[in-house]
C-alpha positions as CSV (number, residue, x, y, z in Angstrom):
1,X,56.4,-33.5,-12.8
2,X,55.4,-29.9,-13.1
3,X,51.9,-31.1,-13.8
4,X,51.9,-33.1,-10.5
5,X,53.3,-30.1,-8.7
6,X,50.5,-27.9,-10.1
7,X,47.9,-30.5,-9.1
8,X,49.3,-30.6,-5.6
9,X,49.2,-26.8,-5.5
10,X,45.6,-26.8,-6.5
11,X,44.7,-29.4,-3.9
12,X,46.5,-27.4,-1.2
13,X,44.7,-24.2,-2.3
14,X,41.4,-26.0,-2.2
15,X,42.2,-27.3,1.2
16,X,43.1,-23.8,2.4
17,X,39.9,-22.4,0.9
18,X,37.9,-25.1,2.6
19,X,39.6,-24.5,6.0
20,X,39.1,-20.7,5.5
21,X,35.4,-21.3,4.8
22,X,35.1,-23.6,7.8
23,X,36.7,-21.0,10.0
24,X,34.4,-18.3,8.7
25,X,31.4,-20.6,9.2
26,X,32.5,-21.4,12.8
27,X,33.0,-17.7,13.5
28,X,29.6,-16.9,12.1
29,X,28.0,-19.7,14.2
30,X,29.6,-18.3,17.3
31,X,28.2,-14.8,16.6
32,X,24.8,-16.3,15.9
33,X,24.9,-18.2,19.2
34,X,25.8,-15.0,21.1
35,X,23.0,-13.2,19.3
36,X,20.5,-15.9,20.3
37,X,21.6,-15.8,23.9
38,X,21.4,-12.0,23.9
39,X,17.9,-12.1,22.5
40,X,16.9,-14.7,25.2
41,X,18.3,-12.4,27.9
42,X,16.6,-9.3,26.5
43,X,13.3,-11.1,26.3
44,X,13.7,-12.4,29.8
45,X,14.5,-8.9,31.0
46,X,11.5,-7.5,29.3
47,X,9.2,-10.1,30.8
48,X,10.6,-9.5,34.3
49,X,10.3,-5.7,34.0
50,X,6.8,-6.0,32.7
51,X,5.9,-8.4,35.5
52,X,7.3,-6.2,38.2
53,X,5.7,-3.1,36.6
54,X,2.3,-4.7,36.7
55,X,2.7,-5.7,40.4
56,X,3.9,-2.3,41.4
57,X,1.1,-0.6,39.5
58,X,-1.5,-2.8,41.2
59,X,0.0,-2.1,44.6
60,X,0.0,1.7,44.0
61,X,-3.6,1.5,43.0
62,X,-4.4,-0.5,46.2
63,X,-5.4,-3.5,44.1
64,X,-3.6,-6.1,46.2
65,X,-6.3,-8.6,45.7
66,X,-5.7,-8.5,41.9
67,X,-2.2,-9.9,42.6
68,X,-3.9,-13.3,42.9
69,X,-4.7,-13.1,39.2
70,X,-1.0,-12.6,38.4
71,X,-0.1,-15.6,40.6
72,X,-2.7,-17.8,38.8
73,X,-1.3,-16.7,35.4
74,X,2.2,-17.7,36.5
75,X,0.9,-21.0,37.6
76,X,-0.8,-21.7,34.3
77,X,2.2,-20.4,32.4
78,X,4.5,-22.8,34.2
79,X,2.2,-25.7,33.3
80,X,2.2,-24.7,29.6
81,X,5.9,-24.1,29.6
82,X,6.5,-27.5,31.2
83,X,4.3,-29.1,28.4
84,X,6.3,-27.2,25.8
85,X,9.6,-28.3,27.3
86,X,8.4,-31.9,27.6
87,X,7.5,-32.0,23.9
88,X,10.9,-30.5,23.0
89,X,12.8,-33.0,25.1
90,X,10.8,-36.0,23.7
91,X,11.7,-34.8,20.2
92,X,15.4,-34.2,20.8
93,X,15.9,-37.4,22.8
94,X,14.6,-39.6,20.0
95,X,11.3,-40.8,21.5
96,X,9.3,-39.4,18.6
97,X,11.7,-41.1,16.1
98,X,11.3,-44.5,17.8
99,X,7.6,-44.1,18.0
100,X,7.4,-43.1,14.3
101,X,9.5,-46.2,13.4
102,X,7.3,-48.5,15.4
103,X,4.1,-47.1,14.1
104,X,4.8,-45.9,10.6
105,X,8.2,-47.4,9.7
106,X,10.9,-45.7,7.8
107,X,10.7,-44.6,4.2
108,X,13.8,-44.7,1.9
109,X,14.0,-40.9,2.1
110,X,14.1,-41.0,5.9
111,X,16.8,-43.6,5.9
112,X,19.0,-41.5,3.6
113,X,18.4,-38.5,5.8
114,X,19.4,-40.4,9.0
115,X,22.6,-41.7,7.3
116,X,23.6,-38.2,6.2
117,X,23.1,-36.9,9.8
118,X,25.2,-39.7,11.2
119,X,28.0,-39.0,8.7
120,X,28.0,-35.3,9.7
121,X,28.2,-36.2,13.4
122,X,24.7,-34.9,14.1
123,X,21.9,-36.3,16.3
124,X,20.2,-39.1,14.3
125,X,17.3,-39.0,16.7
126,X,16.4,-35.5,15.5
127,X,15.8,-36.7,12.0
128,X,12.7,-35.3,10.3
129,X,10.1,-38.1,10.7
130,X,6.4,-37.6,10.4
131,X,5.9,-37.7,14.2
132,X,8.9,-35.4,14.6
133,X,7.2,-32.8,12.3
134,X,3.9,-33.4,14.2
135,X,5.5,-32.8,17.6
136,X,7.2,-29.7,16.3
137,X,3.9,-28.4,15.1
138,X,2.3,-29.1,18.4
139,X,5.2,-27.4,20.1
140,X,4.7,-24.2,18.1
141,X,0.9,-24.5,18.7
142,X,1.4,-24.7,22.5
143,X,3.6,-21.6,22.3
144,X,1.0,-19.7,20.4
145,X,-1.6,-21.0,22.9
146,X,0.5,-19.6,25.7
147,X,0.8,-16.2,24.1
148,X,-2.9,-16.1,23.4
149,X,-3.7,-17.2,26.9
150,X,-1.5,-14.4,28.3
151,X,-3.3,-11.9,26.1
152,X,-6.7,-13.1,27.1
153,X,-5.8,-13.0,30.8
154,X,-4.3,-9.6,30.3
155,X,-7.6,-8.4,28.8
156,X,-9.5,-9.9,31.8
157,X,-7.1,-8.3,34.3
158,X,-7.3,-4.8,32.6
159,X,-11.0,-5.0,32.5
160,X,-11.1,-6.0,36.2
161,X,-8.8,-3.1,37.1
162,X,-11.0,-0.7,35.1
163,X,-14.2,-2.1,36.8
164,X,-12.6,-1.7,40.2
165,X,-11.6,1.9,39.5
166,X,-15.1,2.7,38.3
167,X,-16.7,1.1,41.3
168,X,-14.4,3.1,43.7
169,X,-15.2,6.2,41.8
170,X,-18.9,5.6,42.2
171,X,-18.3,5.0,45.9
172,X,-16.7,8.4,46.4
173,X,-19.7,10.2,44.9
174,X,-22.0,11.3,47.8
175,X,-25.7,11.4,47.5
176,X,-26.1,15.1,46.9
177,X,-23.6,15.1,44.1
178,X,-25.3,12.0,42.6
179,X,-28.6,13.9,42.8
180,X,-27.2,16.8,40.9
181,X,-25.9,14.4,38.2
182,X,-29.3,12.9,37.9
183,X,-30.9,16.3,37.5
184,X,-28.4,17.3,34.9
185,X,-28.8,14.0,33.0
186,X,-25.1,13.2,33.3
187,X,-25.3,10.1,35.3
188,X,-24.7,6.7,33.7
189,X,-26.9,3.6,33.9
190,X,-24.0,1.7,35.4
191,X,-23.7,4.3,38.2
192,X,-27.5,4.1,38.9
193,X,-27.3,0.3,39.0
194,X,-24.3,0.5,41.4
195,X,-26.1,2.9,43.7
196,X,-29.3,0.8,43.8
197,X,-27.5,-2.5,44.4
198,X,-25.5,-0.8,47.2
199,X,-28.7,0.6,48.6
200,X,-30.4,-2.9,48.7
201,X,-27.2,-4.4,50.1
202,X,-27.1,-2.0,53.0
203,X,-30.9,-2.1,53.4
204,X,-31.9,-5.7,52.5
205,X,-35.6,-6.6,52.3
206,X,-34.8,-10.1,53.8
207,X,-33.5,-9.9,57.4
208,X,-31.4,-13.0,56.9
209,X,-29.2,-11.5,54.2
210,X,-25.6,-10.5,55.0
211,X,-25.4,-7.2,56.7
212,X,-22.2,-5.1,56.2
213,X,-20.4,-3.7,59.2
214,X,-19.1,-0.2,59.8
215,X,-16.5,0.9,57.3
216,X,-18.0,-1.2,54.6
217,X,-17.2,-0.4,50.9
218,X,-19.5,-1.9,48.3
219,X,-17.0,-1.2,45.6
220,X,-14.2,-2.9,47.4
221,X,-16.5,-5.9,48.1
222,X,-17.4,-6.2,44.4
223,X,-13.7,-5.9,43.5
224,X,-12.9,-8.8,45.9
225,X,-15.6,-11.0,44.3
226,X,-14.6,-10.1,40.8
227,X,-11.0,-10.9,41.4
228,X,-11.9,-14.2,43.0
229,X,-14.0,-15.1,39.9
230,X,-11.2,-14.2,37.5
231,X,-8.8,-16.3,39.4
232,X,-11.1,-19.2,39.2
233,X,-11.5,-18.7,35.5
234,X,-7.8,-18.6,35.0
235,X,-7.1,-21.7,37.0
236,X,-8.4,-24.5,34.9
237,X,-9.7,-27.3,37.2
238,X,-9.1,-31.0,36.5
239,X,-12.8,-31.5,35.7
240,X,-12.6,-28.8,33.1
241,X,-9.5,-30.4,31.6
242,X,-11.5,-33.6,31.2
243,X,-14.3,-31.8,29.4
244,X,-11.7,-30.1,27.2
245,X,-10.1,-33.4,26.3
246,X,-13.5,-34.9,25.5
247,X,-14.2,-31.9,23.1
248,X,-10.7,-32.4,21.6
249,X,-11.7,-35.9,20.6
250,X,-14.7,-34.6,18.7
251,X,-12.5,-32.7,16.3
252,X,-10.8,-35.8,15.0
253,X,-12.5,-35.6,11.6
254,X,-11.3,-32.1,11.1
255,X,-7.8,-33.4,10.7
256,X,-8.9,-35.0,7.4
257,X,-10.5,-31.9,5.9
258,X,-9.2,-30.4,2.7
259,X,-8.3,-26.7,2.4
260,X,-11.9,-25.6,1.5
261,X,-13.5,-27.7,4.3
262,X,-10.9,-26.4,6.8
263,X,-11.9,-22.8,6.0
264,X,-15.6,-23.6,6.3
265,X,-14.9,-25.3,9.6
266,X,-13.1,-22.3,11.1
267,X,-15.8,-19.9,9.8
268,X,-18.5,-22.1,11.2
269,X,-16.7,-22.4,14.5
270,X,-16.2,-18.6,14.7
271,X,-19.9,-18.1,14.1
272,X,-20.9,-20.7,16.7
273,X,-18.6,-19.1,19.3
274,X,-19.9,-15.6,18.6
275,X,-23.5,-16.9,18.9
276,X,-22.7,-18.7,22.2
277,X,-21.1,-15.5,23.5
278,X,-24.1,-13.4,22.5
279,X,-26.4,-16.0,24.2
280,X,-24.4,-16.0,27.4
281,X,-24.3,-12.2,27.4
282,X,-28.1,-11.9,27.0
283,X,-28.7,-14.5,29.6
284,X,-26.4,-12.9,32.3
285,X,-27.9,-9.5,31.4
286,X,-31.4,-10.9,32.0
287,X,-30.3,-12.3,35.4
288,X,-28.9,-9.0,36.5
289,X,-32.1,-7.1,35.3
290,X,-34.1,-9.2,37.9
291,X,-32.2,-7.4,40.7
292,X,-33.1,-3.8,40.0
293,X,-36.2,-1.9,38.7
294,X,-34.4,-0.1,35.9
295,X,-32.6,3.2,35.5
296,X,-35.7,5.4,35.1
297,X,-37.2,4.3,38.4
298,X,-34.0,4.7,40.3
299,X,-33.3,8.1,38.8
300,X,-36.8,9.3,39.7
301,X,-36.3,8.2,43.3
302,X,-32.9,9.9,43.6
303,X,-34.3,13.1,42.1
304,X,-37.4,13.3,44.4
305,X,-36.3,11.6,47.7
306,X,-35.3,14.9,49.3
307,X,-38.4,16.8,48.2
308,X,-41.0,17.4,50.9
309,X,-43.9,15.0,51.0
310,X,-42.2,12.3,48.9
311,X,-42.7,8.8,50.4
312,X,-41.9,6.6,47.4
313,X,-39.2,4.0,47.1
314,X,-36.6,3.2,44.5
315,X,-39.0,1.0,42.6
316,X,-40.2,-2.6,42.6
317,X,-37.5,-5.2,42.1
318,X,-38.7,-8.1,39.9
319,X,-37.1,-10.8,42.0
320,X,-38.9,-9.5,45.1
321,X,-42.2,-10.5,43.5
322,X,-41.1,-14.2,43.9
323,X,-41.4,-16.3,47.0
324,X,-38.1,-16.3,48.9
325,X,-37.9,-20.1,49.0
326,X,-39.3,-22.3,46.3
327,X,-39.0,-25.9,45.1
328,X,-36.6,-26.6,42.3
329,X,-38.0,-27.0,38.8
330,X,-38.9,-30.3,37.2
331,X,-35.6,-30.7,35.4
332,X,-33.6,-30.2,38.6
333,X,-35.9,-32.5,40.5
334,X,-35.3,-35.2,37.9
335,X,-31.5,-34.9,38.4
336,X,-31.1,-34.0,42.1
337,X,-34.5,-34.8,43.5
338,X,-36.9,-32.3,45.0
339,X,-35.1,-29.6,47.0
340,X,-35.9,-26.2,48.5
341,X,-33.9,-23.4,46.9
342,X,-34.0,-19.6,47.1
343,X,-35.6,-17.5,44.4
344,X,-32.2,-16.2,43.1
345,X,-31.0,-19.8,42.5
346,X,-34.3,-20.6,40.8
347,X,-33.4,-18.2,38.0
348,X,-30.9,-20.8,36.8
349,X,-32.0,-23.8,34.9
350,X,-29.9,-26.1,37.1
351,X,-31.1,-24.5,40.4
352,X,-28.5,-24.4,43.2
353,X,-25.8,-25.8,40.8
354,X,-26.6,-23.2,38.2
355,X,-23.9,-20.6,39.3
356,X,-21.2,-23.2,39.3
357,X,-22.2,-24.7,35.9
358,X,-22.5,-21.2,34.5
359,X,-19.0,-20.4,35.6
360,X,-17.7,-23.6,34.0
361,X,-19.5,-22.7,30.8
362,X,-17.9,-19.2,30.8
363,X,-14.5,-20.8,31.5
364,X,-14.9,-23.4,28.7
365,X,-16.0,-20.7,26.2
366,X,-13.0,-18.5,27.1
367,X,-10.6,-21.5,26.7
368,X,-12.2,-22.5,23.3
369,X,-11.8,-19.0,22.1
370,X,-8.1,-19.0,23.1
371,X,-7.5,-22.3,21.4
372,X,-9.3,-21.2,18.3
373,X,-7.2,-18.0,18.1
374,X,-4.0,-20.0,18.6
375,X,-4.9,-22.4,15.8
376,X,-5.9,-19.6,13.4
377,X,-2.6,-17.8,14.2
378,X,-0.7,-21.1,13.5
379,X,-2.6,-21.5,10.2
380,X,-1.8,-17.9,9.2
381,X,1.9,-18.3,10.1
382,X,2.4,-21.8,8.6
383,X,4.1,-21.9,5.2
384,X,2.2,-25.0,4.2
385,X,-1.1,-23.5,5.1
386,X,-0.3,-20.2,3.3
387,X,0.6,-22.2,0.2
388,X,-2.4,-24.5,0.3
389,X,-5.1,-22.3,1.8
390,X,-4.3,-18.6,2.1
391,X,-2.8,-17.9,-1.3
392,X,-5.3,-19.8,-3.4
393,X,-8.4,-18.7,-1.5
394,X,-7.3,-15.3,-0.2
395,X,-6.2,-13.9,3.2
396,X,-9.7,-13.3,4.2
397,X,-10.0,-17.1,5.0
398,X,-7.8,-16.6,8.0
399,X,-8.5,-12.9,9.0
400,X,-12.3,-13.1,9.0
401,X,-12.7,-15.9,11.5
402,X,-9.8,-14.5,13.6
403,X,-11.5,-11.1,13.9
404,X,-14.8,-12.7,14.7
405,X,-13.3,-14.8,17.5
406,X,-11.2,-12.0,18.9
407,X,-14.2,-9.6,19.1
408,X,-16.3,-12.4,20.7
409,X,-13.5,-13.0,23.3
410,X,-13.4,-9.2,24.1
411,X,-17.0,-9.4,25.4
412,X,-16.2,-11.9,28.2
413,X,-14.7,-9.3,30.6
414,X,-18.1,-7.6,30.6
415,X,-19.9,-10.9,31.0
416,X,-17.6,-11.8,33.9
417,X,-18.2,-8.4,35.6
418,X,-22.0,-8.8,35.3
419,X,-22.0,-12.4,36.5
420,X,-19.7,-11.5,39.4
421,X,-22.2,-8.7,40.5
422,X,-25.2,-11.1,40.3
423,X,-23.4,-13.8,42.4
424,X,-22.3,-11.3,45.0
425,X,-25.5,-9.7,46.2
426,X,-28.8,-10.9,47.7
427,X,-28.8,-14.6,48.5
428,X,-25.3,-15.1,47.1
429,X,-23.6,-12.5,49.3
430,X,-20.3,-13.8,50.6
431,X,-19.7,-13.1,54.2
432,X,-16.0,-14.0,54.0
433,X,-15.3,-11.7,51.1
434,X,-17.3,-9.0,52.9
435,X,-15.1,-9.4,56.0
436,X,-11.8,-9.4,53.9
437,X,-12.8,-6.3,52.0
438,X,-13.9,-4.5,55.1
439,X,-10.6,-5.3,56.9
440,X,-8.7,-4.1,53.8
441,X,-10.6,-0.8,53.8
442,X,-10.0,-0.3,57.6
443,X,-6.3,-1.0,57.2
444,X,-6.1,1.4,54.2
445,X,-8.0,4.1,56.2
446,X,-5.8,3.6,59.2
447,X,-2.7,3.9,57.1
448,X,-4.0,7.1,55.6
449,X,-4.9,8.5,59.0
450,X,-1.5,7.6,60.4
451,X,0.1,9.4,57.5
452,X,-2.0,12.5,58.2
453,X,-1.1,12.2,61.9
454,X,2.6,12.0,61.2
455,X,2.2,15.0,58.8
456,X,0.5,17.0,61.6
457,X,3.0,16.0,64.2
458,X,5.8,17.2,62.0
459,X,3.9,20.5,61.5
460,X,3.5,20.7,65.3
461,X,7.3,20.2,65.8
462,X,8.1,22.8,63.2
463,X,5.5,25.2,64.6
464,X,6.9,24.8,68.1
465,X,10.6,25.1,67.1
466,X,9.9,28.4,65.3
467,X,8.3,30.0,68.3
468,X,10.1,32.2,70.8
469,X,13.6,30.9,70.0
470,X,12.6,27.4,71.1
471,X,15.1,25.8,68.7
472,X,17.8,26.0,71.4
473,X,15.6,24.1,73.8
474,X,15.1,21.5,71.1
475,X,18.9,21.2,70.6
476,X,19.4,20.8,74.3
477,X,16.7,18.1,74.6
478,X,18.3,16.2,71.7
479,X,21.7,16.5,73.4
480,X,20.2,15.0,76.6
481,X,18.8,12.1,74.6
482,X,22.1,11.6,72.9
483,X,24.0,11.5,76.2
484,X,21.6,8.8,77.5
485,X,22.5,6.5,74.6
486,X,25.0,3.7,74.8
487,X,28.6,4.2,73.8
488,X,28.2,2.2,70.6
489,X,25.1,4.2,69.5
490,X,26.9,7.5,70.2
491,X,29.9,6.3,68.2
492,X,27.5,5.5,65.4
493,X,26.3,9.2,65.3
494,X,29.9,10.4,65.3
495,X,31.0,8.1,62.5
496,X,28.1,9.1,60.3
497,X,28.8,12.8,60.9
498,X,32.5,12.4,60.2
499,X,31.8,10.4,57.0
500,X,29.6,13.2,55.5
501,X,31.0,16.3,57.2
502,X,33.4,19.0,55.8
503,X,36.7,19.1,57.7
504,X,37.7,22.4,59.2
505,X,38.1,24.2,62.5
506,X,34.7,23.0,63.5
507,X,33.4,20.1,61.3
508,X,30.1,20.8,59.6
509,X,27.8,18.9,57.4
510,X,26.2,20.7,54.4
511,X,22.7,20.3,53.1
512,X,23.9,18.4,50.0
513,X,25.8,15.9,52.1
514,X,22.7,15.5,54.3
515,X,20.8,14.4,51.2
516,X,23.7,12.1,50.3
517,X,23.3,10.5,53.8
518,X,19.6,10.2,53.2
519,X,20.2,8.3,50.0
520,X,23.0,6.1,51.5
521,X,20.8,4.9,54.4
522,X,17.6,5.0,52.3
523,X,15.9,7.3,54.8
524,X,13.6,8.5,51.9
525,X,12.1,5.0,51.9
526,X,11.5,4.9,55.7
527,X,10.7,8.5,56.5
528,X,7.6,10.0,54.9
529,X,8.5,13.1,52.8
530,X,12.0,13.0,54.0
531,X,13.5,15.6,51.7
532,X,11.0,18.2,52.6
533,X,11.4,17.6,56.3
534,X,15.2,17.9,55.9
535,X,14.7,21.3,54.2
536,X,12.4,22.6,56.8
537,X,14.5,21.5,59.8
538,X,17.6,22.8,58.0
539,X,16.0,26.2,57.7
540,X,15.3,26.2,61.5
541,X,18.5,24.6,62.8
542,X,20.9,26.5,60.6
543,X,20.9,29.7,62.8
544,X,24.0,31.1,61.0
545,X,22.3,30.7,57.6
546,X,25.4,29.1,56.0
547,X,23.6,25.9,54.8
548,X,25.6,23.8,57.2
549,X,25.0,22.1,60.6
550,X,27.4,21.4,63.5
551,X,27.3,18.2,65.4
552,X,24.6,19.1,68.0
553,X,22.3,20.4,65.2
554,X,23.0,17.3,63.2
555,X,22.0,15.1,66.1
556,X,18.7,17.1,66.5
557,X,17.9,16.7,62.8
558,X,18.6,12.9,62.8
559,X,16.6,12.3,66.0
560,X,13.5,14.1,64.5
561,X,13.8,12.2,61.2
562,X,13.9,8.8,63.0
563,X,11.6,9.7,65.9
564,X,9.1,7.0,64.9
565,X,11.8,4.4,65.3
566,X,13.3,6.0,68.4
567,X,11.0,5.7,71.4
568,X,13.3,7.8,73.5
569,X,12.4,10.8,71.4
570,X,8.7,10.4,72.3
571,X,7.5,12.7,75.0
572,X,3.8,12.5,75.4
573,X,3.3,15.7,77.5
574,X,5.5,17.7,75.2
575,X,3.7,16.3,72.1
576,X,0.3,17.2,73.5
577,X,1.6,20.7,74.2
578,X,2.8,21.0,70.7
579,X,-0.4,19.7,69.3
580,X,-2.2,22.2,71.4
581,X,0.0,24.9,69.9
582,X,-0.7,23.6,66.5
583,X,-4.4,23.5,67.3
584,X,-4.3,27.1,68.2
585,X,-2.4,27.9,65.0
586,X,-5.0,26.0,62.9
587,X,-7.8,27.8,64.7
588,X,-7.4,31.0,62.8
589,X,-10.4,32.8,64.3
590,X,-9.5,31.7,67.9
591,X,-13.0,30.4,68.7
592,X,-11.7,27.1,70.2
593,X,-12.9,24.9,67.3
594,X,-11.3,23.7,64.1
595,X,-13.4,23.7,60.9
596,X,-12.9,21.5,57.9
597,X,-11.6,24.5,55.9
598,X,-9.0,25.2,58.5
599,X,-7.9,21.6,58.6
600,X,-7.6,21.4,54.8
601,X,-5.5,24.5,54.8
602,X,-3.1,23.0,57.4
603,X,-2.9,19.8,55.3
604,X,-1.6,21.6,52.2
605,X,1.4,19.8,50.8
606,X,0.5,16.2,51.8
607,X,0.7,13.7,49.0
608,X,-1.7,12.4,47.9
609,X,-3.8,15.5,48.7
610,X,-6.8,15.3,51.1
611,X,-10.0,15.8,49.2
612,X,-13.2,17.3,50.6
613,X,-15.0,13.9,51.0
614,X,-12.0,12.5,52.8
615,X,-11.7,15.6,55.0
616,X,-15.4,15.3,55.9
617,X,-14.9,11.7,57.0
618,X,-11.8,12.6,58.9
619,X,-13.5,15.4,60.8
620,X,-16.4,13.0,61.7
621,X,-13.9,10.4,63.0
622,X,-12.0,13.0,65.1
623,X,-15.3,14.2,66.5
624,X,-16.4,10.7,67.5
625,X,-18.4,9.7,64.5
626,X,-20.6,12.8,64.4
627,X,-20.7,14.5,61.0
628,X,-20.7,18.2,60.7
629,X,-19.4,18.8,64.2
630,X,-16.4,21.1,64.8
631,X,-13.3,19.6,66.5
632,X,-12.3,20.5,70.0
633,X,-8.7,20.1,71.3
634,X,-9.5,17.0,73.5
635,X,-11.2,15.3,70.6
636,X,-8.0,15.8,68.5
637,X,-5.8,14.4,71.3
638,X,-8.1,11.4,71.8
639,X,-7.9,10.7,68.0
640,X,-4.1,11.0,68.1
641,X,-3.8,8.4,70.9
642,X,-6.3,6.0,69.2
643,X,-4.6,6.2,65.8
644,X,-1.1,5.7,67.2
645,X,-2.3,2.7,69.3
646,X,-4.0,1.1,66.3
647,X,-1.0,1.8,64.0
648,X,1.3,0.0,66.4
649,X,-0.8,-3.2,66.4
650,X,-2.3,-3.3,62.8
651,X,0.1,-1.5,60.5
652,X,3.2,-3.4,59.3
653,X,6.3,-1.5,60.4
654,X,8.1,0.4,57.7
655,X,5.1,0.3,55.3
656,X,3.3,3.5,56.1
657,X,2.4,5.5,53.0
658,X,4.7,8.3,52.1
659,X,3.5,11.9,51.6
């Protein structure tokens, strides 16, 4: 009986240990589940922050047209994500198991595995069948393809942003500065190429070419065209997908290769892709070389054009030696029939269809590079491939083709930029892109001028308030405006003052509480340079120098901060008088004219700062388009009225740039 008791004790102890282990396993599983969810949330947060950071950076750099690339990437990512989710769902729902049973049948080992999964209460449809493993491999490959695709598009986007910044930098260099760079030998070939193409774009030899309007920016136009091309390369068209599927069918024999043949195939594929990339690069470079005479001829013209007695030109452009309109070549005539095409289209083998076909070739090559990198990465990460290929033959078998394909892919941003330039000038000039880029430049210029105007108006108000004890007149005028408001609006002023004021015999609001009010109502997002304006008005309104304002002074401060949103604060005659006072203050020598140096001195503190080139353009616009002319008071007033009128109709409310 004691033996039976001992046996029962042992069984109970084993059951207790089993229950304890099961509880520990369940607790560990819960912790792992929470950790996985946490990782997913962290990765999602990182992706969202990166996405928003990229968008904000592009907006800050005035690269709004580059946002189309981000939208295109999101679209393609959604497609790849849906494919990945579809593969996962088909696997977990048992479709792969049913297909595997119907096509391949079940082995004894698979039957045993399915029975064990059923006994443990698991999902028998997720049993490891050959098609299950295949779908899992495809699922991982699609994920790697998505990561590689994002990396490639990130490379293209970064290159497009760099090219855009470089073109804008070239645009800001005036001719005299460029001439000095040529004389010093510090100018780049890319800068000379940009200057010449811009020169021919503005002064075309063919009168039927597109002519830019006033306010045209060649750099902005090229940026518009480059962005459009990158978007088209990112968005894979249905016809391109059909070609990709046809190419995928050609790699069917590769699936039967052994380890050594697989390595040979990837090395050969990497070599072919590198050769194709070099061929496309040389071809596009040759096309672009037909549009300009070379750096030596352009540099010689820039260096000598201002010298007395010089009557030469920038050089002979190779494409101008051809007839403007020619018949397509024999190959094109065989496919399309005889047609008349321009000489720029004739540089392509396929004539008028050449640019579109070339764009498709570039897109296919980029996509094949992405797929190859994803497959090589999958091979390097796969345990089976490491055991069969990498370990016996060496890691070089994966790294060498991976490096070759990656380097080859990194050349495509340069190819894309050159191809974009070639298809944007001459006969290929896009009037619609030219119009959009010009409108964008005009809006940006107007926003900047409106920012400068608001800055000068604030200076005028401060200048007036500091003169001859005018601050009391300002407080009186603000009080009259306040009395004319509705009862609800006046109560709103009172409620805000009471919420942030310091109670006492006479309630007052301190400077620190004014800043709290600014943050609470987000005035710093609506009012340009709000903090500095508060400090300057506080120094004038605080006549007792206690760092506090009573209610009438507070009303004056608020009305001046929100005067752009409060039409009742606008007084045209008074503003012109104050601008006249400001004009007199700027005119340091009192000769009745404002020079560029005097204007720049008055604009100290504006953010971003006004540079000399921008000030020259501003002075010319104020003077009615005449460069080098000094500004008179009436010219300044006319410019103020025109800028305000255009800002009301063209600028979005609440989006003026901050100082």
